[in-house]
N, C-alpha and C positions, 0 to 999 in steps of 0.2 A: 554287407558284413565290412569289407574293407574299407569302405568310406564312412561308416560309423565309427569306426575305430579312429578314423583321420580326426574327422570331427570333433570326438571326444581329447583325441589328441592336442588339435589348435586351440580349444578351451580351457587345457590343461597348463598350454603353454602361457597362455592369455590371464591366467589368472594367477600362474605364478610370477609374474612379470609385476601386476598390481600388488600384489602379497609383497614384493620388493621395494615398492615406492613409496616415495613420501606421500603426506595428504595436505593440499591446498584447501585452505578452508576462506572463501570468498565473503565478503559482506551480504551477501544475498544469503548466507548460507548454504550455497551450494561448493558442496566437495569433491575436489577434482584428484586427481592421481597424479603426480608428474613426479620429474627424474631429476633433471639442475634445472638451475633459473642464474641470471644474469640480471644487472640492472644497466640500462642503456644511459648515454649522455644525458636524455631528456627526462631522468629519472623513472623511466616506465621502466615495468620488469616484463623479462622474456624467460618463460617457463618452458620443458619438454613437458607437456599433457599427454597421458598417456590415453589415445581415444578405446572404445567398447572393444574396436577388434583388436586392440593390442599395438597401433601404429603408434608410431612418437611424433609429434607435432608440434612445432614452436607456436608459441602464441603469447602477446603483447595482453597487458593488464596494465590498467592505471593505479599509481599505490593507494589509494580511496578504497578501490577495490577489492583488497587483500586486506584480512584478517592475523590469521597467522600462516604458518608452516610447521604440520608435525614430521618432524622426521622418522625412519623406521626404527630408528634405536630410541625412538620416547622423549628426544628433544623438539623443545616448541619455540619456533622465530616469528615473533610478533611483531607485524610491519604496523599494526593501526597504532593511529596515534588519539590519542583522547581528547575529548571535547564536549564541549557544551551547544547544545542545540538552543540558540536563545527564542527559534519559534515556541517548541514545544516544552522548552524550562528543563529536557532531561539533560543528564549529566553522562556523557556515554563514557565511563572508563570501561577498564579492561574487562573486567567482573560485570558491571552491566551489559554491555554491550555481546558476552556470551549469551547470556538472556537475554536478549533480543535476537540474537542469530537462533538461539532455540525456541523461538516462536516462528520465525522464519520459516522453520523446517518443520515443526509442529503442525501448520499452517498448510503446508505443499503436501505432507502425509493425511491430514486428517479432515481439511474444510470443502463440505461437498457440496454446498449452496442446491441444495435437491430441492426445497420448496421454490425456488428461485429459478429452478429449472425448468419447471413444472409452468409454472407464471408463465415463464420467456415461451416453452412453448407453443402455448393456448394463446398466448394473443397473438404469437404470429400464426397462429393455423386461425383464428377467426378474424386476423384483421383486412383476408379480402371479403368478406362479409361485410365486415364495416364500412369499407372502401365502395364497395358496389352501392349498398345500401345509401350512402349520402350521395357521393357522385355518380353512379351509376358505371364507374369503371375501375380497373384493378390500380389505378395512377397513383393513388395514396396510401395501398396496402403497406409499403413499408414502412409508413411514417411510425407507426404503435410500435414495431419492433424496438426499429431504429433508437428512438423515444425511450422505451424502457431500459435498453442496452446502457444508455449515455447516464439516464438518470442512476445506474446500478453501477457505472463507473463512479460518481463521483460519492456514491453512501456506502462509508464503510462497512465490512464486514461485524456481525453483532459477535463479541466476545464474552457471551453470558454463560455458553457450555464451557469453555477455558478457564472461567474464573472459579467453576469448582474445581479446578485441579491447582489452579494458583493466581494469586492476585497479585504478582509481581508487574508493577506496569511497564518493565522496557520487554517484559515477556509479552503480554497484553500485545503492546505498541509494534513487535517484531510481528505478532499473528496478522495484528489488522492491517498492516504494509504490505506483507507477501498474500494475503488474501485476498486484497482489494484487484490485482490483474485478473485472479484466476475467476472472482464474481463476474468482471466486465468481460471476460473472455466467454462465458460460458451463458452469458446474458445473448451474446448476439450468436453464438453458435445453436441453441437452442430456441431463439426468436427466429432464427431465419431456417432454423430447419423445420420448425412448424409453418414456415410462409410457404417454404419451396411446395410442402404436402398440401398447404391450403389453398394455394392458386389453381392450379388443375384441379381438384376437387371444385372450387366454387364454378369453374369454367364448364365441369361435368353437370354436376346438379342444375346449372342457369340452361343448359341447351336442354336436358330432360326436361327440364319445368315449360322451355317455349315450344313443346312435338305437342 
């Protein structure tokens, strides 16, 4: 009981520290509780970030990584410098960039890539069978899941479902950019999970057939 009370007390202290902190908003959409900051001679910014444990740790950021700092009193300090992206033709003003960041945050929370996970797993699971059938060995088994994962890395996520919510091009662009690494990571993760299961399964089935 005493241990539980101590744990709850520590959690209360950590939550209180975070509640009294400022919020650093990065261009990636990530929000970090911070205390103070300073700018170095090389234009880098050093923030006292608050870790989940409540510990305060200094961390450096490039100016281009930071969008704003929301102070505990409601004041917002904008670090972001407006620019126009020549490649996409998008004009990243303050308001447009906020929509872009909102799209990134939405992707991290809602983009699931369910069909891709299933497909990646099945490709990894069946690749040992295909490799064995073609070459008589498992040497080429990793090629299919790796190839599919690489393909998913270069194909942007579909934003059709999101378009039902908003057609704002900055929101959609942020959604696609943030969804891309999620898509890539899950392709590799589920593809190799299937492969790890598929290889011993193929070996066992092959030995049973030879009996």
